[in-house]
Each structure stands twice: as structure tokens, then as C-alpha cells.
C-alpha positions in Angstrom: -7.7 3.5 -65.1 -4.9 0.9 -62.9 -6.5 -2.5 -62.6 -7.6 -3.8 -59.8 -4.8 -5.0 -57.2 -2.3 -3.6 -59.7 -2.1 -6.7 -61.9 0.3 -5.7 -64.4 2.2 -9.3 -66.1 5.8 -9.1 -66.2 7.5 -9.5 -69.6 9.7 -12.7 -69.5 12.2 -11.2 -70.7 12.9 -9.3 -67.1 12.4 -11.9 -65.2 15.8 -13.6 -67.5 17.7 -10.4 -67.5 17.7 -11.0 -63.4 18.5 -14.7 -63.7 22.1 -13.1 -65.4 23.3 -11.3 -62.8 21.2 -12.6 -59.5 21.2 -16.5 -57.8 18.6 -18.0 -54.8 19.8 -20.6 -52.9 17.4 -22.7 -51.8 14.4 -21.8 -53.8 12.0 -18.9 -54.7 8.7 -17.4 -53.1 6.6 -15.6 -56.0 4.4 -13.5 -53.6 2.6 -11.4 -55.9 2.0 -14.1 -58.7 -0.6 -12.9 -61.1 -1.1 -15.5 -63.7 2.6 -17.0 -62.5 4.5 -15.0 -65.9 7.2 -13.9 -63.1 7.7 -17.9 -61.7 7.6 -20.2 -65.0 10.5 -18.5 -65.6 12.7 -19.0 -62.9 11.1 -22.6 -63.3 12.9 -22.5 -66.5 15.8 -22.1 -64.9 15.6 -24.7 -62.4 14.9 -23.4 -59.5 12.0 -24.9 -56.7 9.0 -21.8 -57.0 6.1 -21.5 -54.6 3.9 -18.8 -56.2 1.4 -17.4 -54.7 -1.6 -14.6 -55.5 -4.0 -12.7 -54.1 -6.6 -13.7 -56.8 -7.5 -17.2 -58.2 -5.9 -20.1 -58.6 -4.0 -20.7 -61.7 -2.7 -24.6 -62.2 -3.4 -26.4 -65.8 -1.5 -30.5 -65.6 -0.5 -30.2 -68.3 1.5 -26.4 -68.1 3.0 -27.2 -64.4 4.9 -24.6 -64.5 2.3 -21.8 -64.4 0.8 -22.7 -60.9 -0.7 -20.7 -58.5 -1.9 -20.8 -54.9 -4.6 -18.2 -55.1 -6.0 -16.6 -52.4 -2.9 -15.6 -50.4 -2.4 -12.4 -49.2 1.8 -11.9 -48.4 1.0 -9.5 -46.3 -1.4 -11.9 -44.2 1.1 -14.3 -44.4 2.9 -15.9 -41.0 5.7 -18.4 -42.2 8.5 -18.5 -44.8 7.6 -20.2 -47.8 11.5 -20.1 -49.8 14.6 -18.1 -48.1 14.6 -16.2 -51.5 11.7 -13.7 -52.8 11.2 -12.3 -56.0 8.4 -10.6 -57.0 6.5 -7.0 -59.6 4.8 -5.8 -56.7 1.8 -3.8 -56.3 3.5 -0.4 -56.4 1.4 1.7 -53.7 1.9 -1.9 -51.3 5.6 -2.2 -51.8 6.9 -1.1 -48.7 4.6 -2.7 -46.5 5.8 -5.9 -48.5 9.5 -5.1 -48.2 9.1 -5.1 -44.7 6.5 -8.5 -44.4 9.9 -10.3 -45.9 12.2 -9.3 -43.2 9.6 -10.2 -40.2 9.3 -13.4 -41.8 12.9 -14.2 -42.1 14.1 -13.5 -46.3 17.5 -14.2 -46.9 17.2 -12.5 -50.4 14.5 -10.1 -51.3 14.5 -8.9 -55.2 11.6 -6.4 -56.5 11.5 -5.5 -59.9 9.7 -1.2 -59.8 10.0 1.9 -61.0 13.7 3.7 -60.7 11.8 6.6 -58.9 11.4 4.0 -56.3 14.9 5.2 -54.8 13.3 8.6 -54.2 11.8 10.6 -51.5 12.5 11.8 -48.0 9.8 9.9 -46.4 11.4 6.6 -48.4 14.7 6.8 -46.8 13.7 7.7 -43.2 11.2 4.3 -43.5 12.5 1.9 -46.0 16.1 2.9 -47.3 17.8 3.5 -44.1 16.4 0.6 -42.6 16.3 -1.9 -45.3 19.8 -1.1 -47.4 19.8 -1.6 -51.4 23.0 -4.0 -51.8 21.7 -3.8 -55.5 20.3 -2.1 -57.7 20.1 -3.5 -61.8 18.4 -0.1 -64.4 17.4 -1.4 -67.5 18.5 0.9 -69.8 16.4 0.1 -72.2 12.6 0.7 -71.5 10.0 -1.8 -70.2 6.5 -1.6 -71.3 4.5 -3.3 -68.8 0.7 -3.2 -69.8 -2.6 -4.0 -66.9 -3.9 -8.1 -67.3 -5.8 -8.9 -69.9 -5.2 -5.6 -71.7 -7.0 -5.7 -75.2 -6.3 -1.9 -76.1 -3.1 -0.4 -78.2 0.6 -0.8 -77.3 2.3 2.1 -76.9 6.3 2.2 -75.6 6.8 3.3 -72.2 8.6 6.6 -70.9 9.0 5.1 -67.5 12.9 3.7 -66.1 11.7 0.3 -64.1 15.1 -1.3 -62.5 15.5 -4.8 -60.1 16.2 -4.1 -56.6 17.7 -6.5 -54.3 18.4 -6.9 -50.5 19.8 -9.1 -48.5 19.5 -10.4 -44.7 23.7 -10.1 -44.8 23.5 -6.6 -46.5 21.9 -4.7 -43.7 24.1 -2.1 -42.3 26.6 -2.4 -45.2 27.7 0.5 -47.7 26.3 2.3 -50.8 24.1 -0.4 -53.1 26.6 -1.0 -56.6 24.6 -0.2 -59.5 24.5 -1.8 -62.6 23.0 -2.0 -66.1 20.7 -4.4 -67.9 18.8 -4.3 -71.1 15.6 -6.6 -71.8 16.4 -6.8 -75.5 19.0 -9.7 -75.1 16.4 -11.4 -73.3 13.3 -11.5 -75.0 14.0 -14.5 -77.4 16.4 -15.9 -75.5 15.7 -18.6 -72.6 17.7 -19.5 -69.3 19.3 -22.3 -68.9 19.5 -24.8 -66.0 21.8 -22.9 -63.3 23.8 -25.4 -61.9 24.6 -23.1 -59.1 21.6 -21.1 -56.7 18.7 -23.0 -58.6 17.3 -25.2 -55.3 
């Protein structure tokens, strides 16, 4: 059974892998932050991050990197809080969240999604033809994401995930660039503070 709001915390290595190939100027809005797993890694890399979630807020004085502002539905937002949006969105709302991001004026958007998001004529007509992808970073290894607060047996996944990257400046451009990442390289590694792009 899928959890409420598709809450699947993002493994830290997935976010670290993204930061090995992408940089973000002007700060990041993690708009589907859940418990703040992705926001922690982004902040450790030196980015100014606004993390919001539909669920409960999270703030502990001794753990400021985990701070998440609760009770915020991204689809109801009226102002762009940061120029870049990086998140692992609820899959069923991905199209709406992407459209909302660009309607708010986002400069760059990066979503962690199942590679199946590339497929489907309806999605092509509604999304990919309107918001052309700039880059797709495919994980060559399998990423396993468990529901939040999951306590059961942990098995390996058979799904393939990728980071999908859109840029406002990329609208109308040619086919996206495709590259590969391996999350295992980033499981134990920390991401150094980024001199360029961190803000």
C-alpha cells in the first residue's frame, strides 16, 4: 500500500549524485520536502534552501539543516520562494507540480523520478512538448525508496530512477542530453561546499 501523499524519503546518495553534475544559482526551494532528507544534503553542500511540505513542520534547534515549513501546498503557492526547485515529487502530481513551478517563474527544476516518466503520448503532448527536458541523469544502479516510517523487510528495487532537469532557458531547445550516475559512489561520501552555484 502506498503511503499518504506518496511520502518516500530520498536517500542522501541520490541528492549527492545530482550535485556532482548540476549546480543551482540563487538558492533552492525543496517544495515536497517531507521530513527534510533532501534539504539536509542541499544545505550541507552550501545552498540556501527553503523546504516546505504539505505535512507537519519540522524544526529542532540542534538540527537546523532539517528545518521544514509545514502546511504548505505547493500547488496553492502564489510566489516563487527560490529560483530553483529540486524535489522528489509525489508521482501522481508530477505534471501539476512541474507546470506550477514554471508558472511561478522557476529558472531551473530538477525532479527525481522513475525513468518511465519519459514515456506516454499523453504526457509528451501535455508536458514534454511544452517543457522540453534539458538533461536526464539516469541511475545505472537500482535505487530503493521505502515509504516513510517503514519498518518491514527491505528488498532491492527493480525500478530505474533518474534526475530530470528542466531550465527556463531550455524551452524550445533540441533533444535532452542523457548521462548516467551511480548512487553507490555517493553513499558514504559527503558533498563539499560548492564554491560556484551555492547561494
